[in-house]
ZAMARGU-4260 file (C-alpha; in steps of 0.2 Angstrom, whole numbers, plus 5000, padded with zeros to 4 digits):
<rodrens>
0) 5000/5000/4999 | 5014/5012/5002 | 5020/5010/4985 | 5000/5015/4981 | 5000/5030/4992
5) 5018/5034/4984 | 5010/5036/4967 | 4994/5046/4970 | 5006/5059/4980 | 5017/5059/4963
10) 5000/5060/4954 | 4995/5074/4967 | 5010/5084/4962 | 5008/5083/4943 | 4992/5088/4946
15) 4998/5105/4954 | 5012/5107/4941 | 4997/5107/4928 | 4986/5116/4938 | 4999/5130/4939
20) 5002/5130/4919 | 4985/5131/4916 | 4983/5145/4928 | 4999/5156/4919 | 4990/5151/4902
25) 4975/5161/4909 | 4963/5145/4908 | 4956/5145/4925 | 4945/5133/4924 | 4956/5120/4920
30) 4967/5126/4934 | 4954/5124/4947 | 4950/5106/4939 | 4969/5101/4943 | 4970/5110/4958
35) 4955/5100/4967 | 4964/5085/4959 | 4978/5088/4968 | 4970/5088/4983 | 4958/5075/4981
40) 4973/5061/4975 | 4983/5068/4990 | 4969/5063/5000 | 4969/5046/4991 | 4986/5043/4994
45) 4983/5045/5013 | 4968/5032/5011 | 4979/5022/5001 | 4992/5019/5018 | 4976/5013/5027
50) 4970/5003/5013 | 4955/5011/5011 | 4946/5020/4995 | 4928/5026/4990 | 4923/5025/4972
55) 4913/5043/4975 | 4923/5060/4979 | 4909/5063/4991 | 4913/5048/5003 | 4933/5052/5002
60) 4930/5070/5007 | 4918/5061/5021 | 4931/5049/5027 | 4945/5064/5027 | 4934/5074/5037
65) 4929/5061/5047 | 4945/5052/5053 | 4958/5068/5050 | 4950/5083/5052 | 4937/5078/5069
70) 4951/5069/5075 | 4963/5087/5073 | 4977/5077/5064 | 4975/5092/5051 | 4967/5109/5054
75) 4951/5112/5051 | 4955/5125/5036 | 4959/5109/5027 | 4938/5104/5027 | 4935/5120/5020
80) 4948/5119/5007 | 4943/5101/4999 | 4926/5107/5002 | 4926/5122/4992 | 4937/5115/4980
85) 4925/5100/4977 | 4911/5114/4975 | 4919/5126/4964 | 4929/5110/4952 | 4909/5105/4950
90) 4905/5121/4947 | 4918/5125/4932 | 4915/5106/4924 | 4896/5105/4926 | 4889/5124/4924
95) 4886/5130/4909 | 4891/5150/4911 | 4900/5145/4927 | 4914/5163/4929 | 4930/5160/4936
100) 4941/5174/4940 | 4960/5175/4941 | 4958/5177/4959 | 4949/5162/4963 | 4958/5149/4952
105) 4974/5158/4960 | 4968/5155/4978 | 4963/5138/4975 | 4978/5135/4968 | 4987/5141/4983
110) 4978/5131/4992 | 4980/5116/4983 | 4997/5118/4987 | 4996/5123/5005 | 4986/5105/5008
115) 4998/5094/4996 | 5013/5102/5009 | 5004/5096/5023 | 4999/5079/5015 | 5018/5075/5010
120) 5022/5081/5030 | 5013/5069/5038 | 5015/5054/5025 | 5036/5058/5028 | 5034/5060/5047
125) 5024/5043/5048 | 5037/5035/5035 | 5048/5039/5048 | 5041/5031/5063
</rodrens>
């Protein structure tokens, strides 16, 4: 399961790079999509360590909130980050006339970077123990 966790964390790194490239190109909806998937895939890296996985995004988010936010392993702000990213990504992907600002895309990207770093650090500390 450690290999799967590392693979997913590597994928999250790729999603972050894609989010940054899309943001720099002014493709804000695409950047938001990749920022969300960086967060989501990083959470799935955590779940791999526990041999857990879910088919629905909402189930992954609910599990993260229950076992990592409520237990105070991660700060509550990360619950807000993943919830906001999920909602905005859905709007970008499925709402015909949803407009995304540069500022909104930048906020989502910065949250994704912070979220990714927190999970990466957590997994590295866990690995050392």
